[in-house]
N, C-alpha and C positions, 0 to 999 in steps of 0.2 A: 786503591781505584783513578786510574789515570781519567784527563779529562776528558779523551776518546771513547775509554771502557764506558764511562758514565753515560756519554752523548748514547751511544748505542744502543747501553743496559734503556734508555729513558725512550729511543724509536721505538724499541720490540715490545715493550707497554702499551706504545703505543698501536701498533701492526693487531697486537694480539687482542686488542679491544677493540679495535675499525671491526679483524676478523672475527668476533662473536657476535657482534652488531648485524653484520652482513651477514651470519649464519643464520639468527634468529629468525624463528619461524613469523611467515606474517601474524596479525589478527586476525581470528577467523571468523568473528562477529559477523554476523548478515544486518545490513540496516535495512528496515519495508516500512512504507508508508502509504497511507487511507487521503485520499484529496478528491474530496467533493469540488470539482473546479467552477458550477455553477453553467450551465448554458446560455448561449450566446443568445441573451435576449434583449435586443432593442428599450423593450419597457424600463428596462433597468438605468436609464441614464448616461449618469454621473458612474456609477460600477457595471456597465458595461462589457463587456467583453473585450473591446480596442484598448478598454483603459486600465484593465485587468492583467493582461498577458503575460505583461515583464513582469508582472508582481510574482505572477503564478508562477512560472518559468525561476524565476528568483527562490524562492522558497525550495523550488527543487535539486538548483545549483546547486544554491547552499548548504543544505540537509544531507546531500549527496546521496540518498536510497539505493538499494543494491535493486531493489522491485518497488514501484510503484503504481496501487492500484491508481488511477482514476474515474469518475464516475459523472455522468451529462456531458458526456463530450463530442460534440457533435464534431464531424470530421475536418474539417478548418480549423476551428480550431488543436484539429489532434497536428494538424501539418502544424500551425504558428509554433507550436511546443516544441515539435518534432527539430525547427530551425533553430530552438535559441536553448539546446539541450544537446550540444554537443558531447557523443559519447554512448549515448540513451537511442535503441532500439525500440519497435512496439510490435502489441500485436492486436489484437481484435476485429470483429465485425456490429455493422448497425446494426439496432434493436429491429427494426424495421421490416429488414429484406434480408440480413444477411450478409449483406454488402457495405453501401455506402450510407445506409438511408436510418434518419433516423438518431439517435446517442447512443452511445458508443459507453463499455466498462471496459475501457484497453488497459492492460499492463506496458507498464515503462518501463527499462531495464538497462542495467549497465552491461554493456558489451566487453569492458575489460573485466571483466568480475563473473558475470554472466552468460555459460553458451546453453540458447535454447534448444531444448529436443527435440520438444515437440507442443504444439497447444491445440486449442479448441475454442467450442462454446456452444452452451443451452440454451435454452428459455426455461423461465422459471415459469412452467406449464405442464398440466397432461401430458403433450406433447412435444417434450423438452427438445426434440428433434426440426422442428416443424417453424424454421424463419418465421417473426414477424407473431406468433404465436401469444396469445392473450391468455393467464392462467386463473380460473377461479372467478372472484373480485375483485379482479385488478383491473387499471383505469386503464394502462397504457402494456404498450410488451416489454418483458426485464428479460435481462440478461444473467450470465455466472461467464465467467472470461479467464480461462484453465490457461496455464502453460509447465510446463516442466521443464525444470532445470538442471545442467552443471554447474555446480560451483567450482570456477579454474583453480581457488584458492585452497578448498582441501580437495577436491575431485567429486564430493558426495552427489548426490541427486535428489530434486523435491518437487514438490508441487507448491506453487502457485495459484489461488483461488481469486477473484477479484468478480462484486456483483453489486448490486443495488435497487433493494426491494421496493416494491409499490407503497407508493405513501399515501393510499388510500382504503386500499380492499386489508384487510384483516385475517378473513381468512386465506388471500391469498400471499401473505406474507406467512402466515404459519407451515404454510405448505412448502414453502418458499424456501423454509428452514431444515424441514425434513427432508428438503429435495437434493437440496445446497452437502448437507452434512452426509447424507449419503453416496453421493456422486462425485464425494470428493476422497472419500478413503475408496471409493471403488477406481476409479481412475487414478488415486495413488498408489495404489497395488502395495503398500508397507512401505512406501517411501514419505520422509516427513513432510509436515503440510503444515500450510498458511494459509488463511482465510484471510481476508479484509474488505472492506466495505461501507457504505452506507446504508444501514437495514430497516431504520425507517422506525426503531421499535427500540424503547427504553429499557436498561435492564431488567423490569417490574413485571414486563411482560412474556406470555409463554412463548414469543421469536428467543428471547436472550433463555431460557428455562432448558429449549430441544438445542439451539446451537451448544452449548454449554455441559450438556449432557453429555458430549463428546470430545468437545473441543475446551479449551482455557482463553480466560478472558486474557490479554495481555498486560492490560490493565491493572488486573488483581494481582494475576503471578509476577510479575516486576520484580527482582531484589531488592532495591533502592525504591522511597517510596515515590511514586508518579509526578511527571512534573506537568505545569499548565492544570486548569482548569477539568474539573470533570466533564463540561456540558460541553456538545461540541458542535452547535445550532447558532449562531448570533443573528447573522445579518451582515451588514457590509460594516458598519460604524460601530467603532468602541462607545459602548455606553459603560458608564459607570453602573457598581451593585448588578449590570442584569444579567440574569442565567439565560440558557435555554437547554433543552433536552440533549440529552447525549443519547446519538442516530449511528455514531464510527467506528467500528470499531475495527484490532486487528483480533484473531485468534489464534492459535496456535492449537497444533495435535498433542499429541502424548510424547515424548522423552525430548521436548523442544524448552530448551533452560533460556528466559526472560530477562535477557541484564537491567535493560534499562525499557521506560517509556514515557512518551511525552504528547500531550496536545499541544500544538506549535502556535504562538499566540504574533506572530509574525503581524504585523502594521506599518503602514505607512502615514503616519499623522495623522492617525484615529481612523484609516481606514484595510481594512482585509482584504486580502485578494481575492478571498470569496466569502460567500454565507456560512461556510462551512468552514472549519479551524482542520489542518489536516491532524491526522495522528498519524505517532510513526514509534516503531520499539525497534531494540536493540538484542540479536539472537544469536541463540547456538544451535545445529540443528545438529541432530544424531542418525543416524542412520542404525 
């Protein structure tokens, strides 16, 4: 073989390799997150929102979830995050009035991966369509924000729901679990479902039992052992050997494969970006 022919053969091999790499299908895994960012309370002092917002944004940017449900977000907190999260859009309304009043449970999503098809909000109460309605023995209005997306990578659609159950009312949490499970599947109309949020209920409660009758706990369903602590509520500072309750979850519907799950412990010199740790899952959806 001449030197010229040998060079051409090597070039052909590189061309075939490059072509194969280019033609390889993209990874279809979807990354989702739930993150209670703690409302902007000036009484938090050094942990108040102005000192934490860059850290919260950094966690989202670095882990790059395709969809993330946040809890306790006031409108100005959402605006400050939106300015720090290029490539993301969001949906949601304030729980007090269905507009900008009170805390939101917004859904942020990557516009390069997901196309928003439709979205909505309902209240966790006997009158779910009534803005500001308080359910059962709840202390405050509570909402669930949902969005139907088309995945630009796979072409499939799915429903993503984000919520925050009441912190005081036991009956409210139990009734909210029933309401969310029923509404989630009704709205999905056969599409795969993901539900995330701060459910204010550990795994040994009726709330968890109700939800896991129809949904899988992504931490338990993950194909490899989960990463990070089981607890999700620690406060703002890292304390050795301290544990707290598990309140934050990713739940998935039938037919959803959970590749990996993590409770994220990102911290800055002993300070967490919020008093809750975000939870993260990598999943595959099948219509």
